N, C-alpha and C positions, 0 to 999 in steps of 0.2 A: 451516415445515419446515426442518430443518437436517441437516447431515451426521451428527450424533449419532443421528438417528432411523434412519439407514441405515448400519450398521457396514460392510457390504460396500462401499458407495459411498465411504465415508470411507477405508477401507483402500486402495482402488484409486487414489483421488485422491492420497493420501499417497505412494504408490509412484511415481506419475507426477511429482509435484512433486520428489521426491528425485532421480529420474532426470534431469530437466531441469536441476536445480541442479548435479548432477555434471558434466553436459555443459558447462554454462556455465563452471564453475570450471576444468575441464580446458582448454577453449579459451583462457581468460584466462591460464592459466599457461604457455601455449605461447610467449608472447613472452619470458618470463623464462628458460625452459629453455635456449635456445641460448646465452645469455650464461653460465649456470652450466656448461653443457657445455664451452664454450670455455675457461673457467678451469681446469676439470678436465683438459682435453687439454694445456694448457700445463704444468701440474704433472707430468702423466704423461710429457711429452717428456723429462724428466730421466732416466727409466728406460730410454730408448732406444726406446720404442714410438712409432710415427708418429701424427700427428694425423689427424683425419678428412679423407678425400679427397672428391672430387666426388661419388662414388657415395653418400656419406652425407649430402650437403647436402639440405636440405629448404626449400621456400618457407614463410616464416613467415606465419601468418594469425591473426586474433583476432576472436572474436565481439564483444568489447567495443570494440576500437579500430579495426577495419577489417573489410570484408566477408570472409566465410569463403571460402577458395579450396580447391578440391579438390587434393590432393597427388598428383603423378605419381611413383610409386615405381619406375618403369622408366626414367625419364629426368630429367635436371636441366638447369637453365639455365646451369650453369657450376660454378666451384670457389669455395667460400667459404673465405677465409683471414682471419686477424685484421685487422680494419679495412678490408677490401677484398673485392671480388667480381670474379672473372675470368670473363667470359661465354664460353660455349662457341662453337666455330666453327659457324656456321649453314650452311656449305657455299658460300654465295655472299656475297661482301663487296661493299660499295658503294665503288667507285672505288679509287684508289691508297691512300687512307687506311686501307682495310681490310687492307692488306698490312703495316701497322706494328704491332709488338708480338706477343706470344705466340710468340716465337722459341724454337727448340729448346734444350734444355740437354743437351750431349753429354759423354760420358765420353771423355777422351783416353787411349787404352790405353797408349801408350808412356810417358807421364809418370806414369801411375798405377803401372805395373809397376816403373819405375825408382825410385820413392819408397816404395812399399809403402803409399801412401795413395791415396784416390780423388780424382782431379783432374777436375773438371767445368768446362766452358766454355759460357757463354751465347753462342749463335751469332748475335750482333747484326748480322753482315754480311748476314743473310737478311731484314732489314727491307726492304720493297719499294720505297720511294721513293728514298732516297739510299744504301741498303745500308750503314747504320752505325747505332749507337745514337743518333746525332744526329737521326734521323727522329722519334723520340719527342719530343725537345726542340723541334725546329722546328715540329712540329704543335701542340704545347701552347702555344708562344709566339704562333703565328698565331691559334689559336682564342681565346686570351685577348684579343688585340688586336681580334678581331672582336666578341667579347662586350661589350667596353667601348666599341665604336663607333669605334675609331680606324681600323680597316681596313674598307673596304666593297668587296666584289667588283665587278670590271668598271667601276670608276670611274677607273682609271688609277693607282691607288695603287702605290707601289714599296716593297719591303722591302729595307732596307740592312743589311748585316752585315759585320763584320770577322772573318775566319776563316782558318785555315790550310788549309781545304778542305772537310772533311766536313760541317760545319754548313751551309756555303754550298751544297753540292750538294743537301742535303736541302731547304733553303729554296727553291732554284731549281726543283726538281721539284714541290714542293707549291704554290709560287706559281703556276706554269702551270696546275695542276689547279684552283686555287681562284679564278683570275681576277685575279692580280696580276703585277707585274713584279719582277725581282730584280736588285739591284746589289751585287756582292761585291767587297770590298777584301781583298787577301791579300798576304803577304810574297812577294818574288820569289825566295826560296830554296826554295820548296816545289816538289814534283814537277810537271812540265808536264802530266801526265795529268789532274790535278785541274782546272787552269784550262781545258784543252781540253774536258773534260766539261761544265764550267760553260757554256762557249760553246755547246756542242751543246744544252744545256738552255734556251737562250735568255736567259741572264743576261748582264748587262754586267759585265765583269771588269776590275778595276784591280790589276795586280801592282806593288807599290811596294817601294822599298828598305827593308831591315830598319832599324827605329828603336826606341829605348827607349820604353816606355809613356809617359814624360813628354813625348815629342815630339808636337806637334800633327799630325805626318805619320805617326805610328804607324798601322798599318792599322786598328786599332779606332777610334782618334780620327778618322781620315779618314772612315770609314763614318758615324760619328755626325754629322760636319760635312756630309757629302753629303745626309743625310736632312733636316737643318735647311735647307739651301740649297734643296732640292726644295720643301719646304712653304712657304718664304718667297717663292719666285720663280715658282711655277707659275701659269699663266694660267687654269687650270681649278680645279675643286674637289678635285683629287687631292692626296694627302699622301705624304710620305716617312716611313716607319716604321723606326726603328732598333731591331732586334731585341735587341741587347745581351746576347748569350748568356753572357758572362763574369759579368755582375752580375745578370741577370734571375732572379727567384725561380721563374719558370716553367720554368727549366732543371732544377734539382734536384727540383722538384715532379713533373716528368714521371716521374722514376725512383722517387720516393717512392710515386707512385700506380700505376705499372705494372711496372717492372723488378723492384723489390723483392718485391712480392706474387707475381710469376711465379716468381721463384727460390724463395721459400718454398713455394709450391704444388708445384713440380717436385721439390723435395727432401723433401717432407713435413716441412719444418722441421728436417731432420737435416743440418746442416752446421756445421763447426767454424771455418771462416775464409772471408772474402771478400776477394779481392785485385783491385785495379784501379789504373790510373794516373790522373793528374789533369792535365787541360789547363785546362778551366774548373772542374773539380772537381764538376760536377753529378752524374755517375754515381756516384762514390764516396760523396758526401754523401747523395744521395737513397736509394741502396740501404742504406747504413749506418743512416740514420734510420729506415727502415722496419723493418729486421731487429732493431735494438737497441731502438728506442723504441716502435714499434707492436706488433711481434711479441714484444717482451720477451725477446729472445735475449741475455741479459746476458753469457753466457760466450763469445759469438762474438768471434773476433779479426778486426778490420778492418785490412788491410795495404795501405799505399800502395806501388805499383810506380813507381819514379822513374828516368828515364834519366840518364845522366851529363850534367853541365852544368846540371842543374836544382837549385834551392835548396831544394825541398820536403823532400827526404830529411833534411837537417839541421834544417829547421824542425820536423819531426815528432819526430825523434830527440833533438834538442838544444835546440829552442826558438829557434834563430837561423837566419835566412834567409841561407845562405851556400853558395857553390859555389867550388871552386878556380879556375874560370874568371873569377871576379870579382876575384881577387887582382891587385893593381896590376902592370901590365906583362905580364899573361898573357891579358887579355881579347881575344877574337877578334871577328870581325864580328858573329857571332850571340851574343846573351846566353846562350841555352841552346845550348851547343856540343855538338850531338849530331846524328847522322844520322837519329835517330828523329823522326817527325812526329806531332803530335796530342796528345802528353802531355809534361809537363815545363814548368815555368814558374818565374820568379823573383819572384813576388808572390803574396799570398794573395787570391784573388777572394772576392766575396760568397758564391758557391756553395760554395767550399771551406770558408769560415768556418762555414757552416751545419752542417757535419758534422765539423769539425776535432777537436773534443773527443772524438769517437767513434772516431777512428783510433788504433789501439793501437801500431803500429810502422810502419817503412818499410824497403823493400829497394831498394838502388841496383843498377841494371843497366847494364853497359857496352855500348857499341856492338858490340864483338866478341861478347859474350854474346848480344845480340839477334840478330845475324846468324847465329850458329851455331844458336840455337834455331829460327829461321825455317827454316833448311835441314833441321834434324832433323825438324821437324813434316811437311815435305814427304816426306822419305825414309821415315818410320816410320808416319805417320798420313794421308798424302794431304791435309794441310791446307796450303793456300797462302795465307798471311796477310800482313798489313802489319806495319810496324815496331812500332806500339804494342801489337798483339796479341802479338808476340814478347816484348816487355818484360813484359807481363802474365803470360805463361806461364812465363818465367824466374823471376819473383818468386813465382809460385804454387808452383814446385818448392822454392824456398828456404823459403817459409812452411810447406809441407807437411812438410818435414824437421824443422821445429821442433815439430811436433805428434806425439802418440802414433801408432803404427802403426794403420791402419784408419780414421784421421780422414778427413773430407771437406772439400775446398777447392773453392771456386767462383771462377772468374775470367771475363773477358770476351774474346771474339774480336771485335774492333772492325770491321775491314774487310778486304777481299781484297787480296792482293798485287798485283793488276792495277793498283792506283792507285799503286804504288811501284816500278814497273819501272825508271824512268829514274834513280832515286836509290838507294833502299835495296837493291833486288835487283841493281842494277848494281854496287853495292859488294860484295855477296855474291859476284858473279861475279869481280870484281877480286881478291878474297881467295883465289880458287881453291877455294872450298868446294864448288862444283858439280862439280868435277873429281875431288874426293877420293873414296875408297871410303866406303861407307856406315858411319857411326860406330855403335858398339855400346854405348859406355858414356857415358850422358848426363852424369853428374856429373863425370866426368873431362874430357869435352868442354868443359863450361862452367866448369871450375875450381872446382866447389863441393865442399866437404868434407862427408861424411856424419857427422852427430853420433854 
């Protein structure tokens, strides 16, 4: 007996086989569809239409390559962006690590209105461990050391770092939470609030005289030496781990993996410029690499915000590392002669080198401009920021004015002004800015000419 003897049975079986084949083909093509859709969305972005947001994200499954999963069309696990996935907030996070990342992106009304462009700032001071973007870096460096077996919790291991403050604060907080000690070496010209906070976080702090990077007593070289001495001399099995934020690839990679994708998701990929200062260079390089290389935003302008006294402005603009303070007979005690802390340097670190070719231009910001911007943000927006944030916002205004009206610029609010009371904000008080009437013209205040 065969199907040909029973036409009705043959017809029914053929329909069933065709139906099953259609289902299998459809499920198999599901893995290809998201990639095709992503390419289409990237092309469409050039027309001003935003890419798919979290509500459009779907969990991929395949009958051919993995078990079939039911799709929840009412809820998603997060936001899908090019090359990354940002998990949604589950409501309860695990420990202090759960407070790091997914910071808000806020519009700064006064800067946007003054320029006729939208100026957005990533509120990195809301990271929960050390209250700066260095939380992302510190966590990534520590996790990498744990995964490689260098650091073992509760063994007595100590994390050593040379820092002007923020990275050390992030390391100190996370070290306590993860079962390590922290030993921080920092220049003695940094604000006392930072070293006081480090002490309260249980870190050992060495404030050392300012030295050139070529000196063995430079704060970074000292931290490296202290780590080696710990490992060589300890009577137990504990080790000294030198985090090496200036040269460690886990610095820029933290921003490549998290900060960049977050900015892309929060703007729906609609931004025209990214502006940030460079101390280690990790934030600028990591975000630039994500937006330009991963998200393929080839038209995006990446702008370095550089304080006076730093040589990076001339390195980016003219290819030569030079600052007027380096001129013979004019050098002062500090190599980077600025009241600004956290950004500005006279060498190209490995982290900055990672993204240097992606930086389109640079803006130099004077100390007076930074001070006036910090006061402006308090008066007009209620934002009480530190010196590096003021530099970023000033450069963002300059960058915005170079773009067509209606453009969008993103920058970084690094830390709170509470860490800069004894130096930066003291200077603002000495300048009399807090006693002056509320300024109304931003560009006139900063001495910036409108194109």
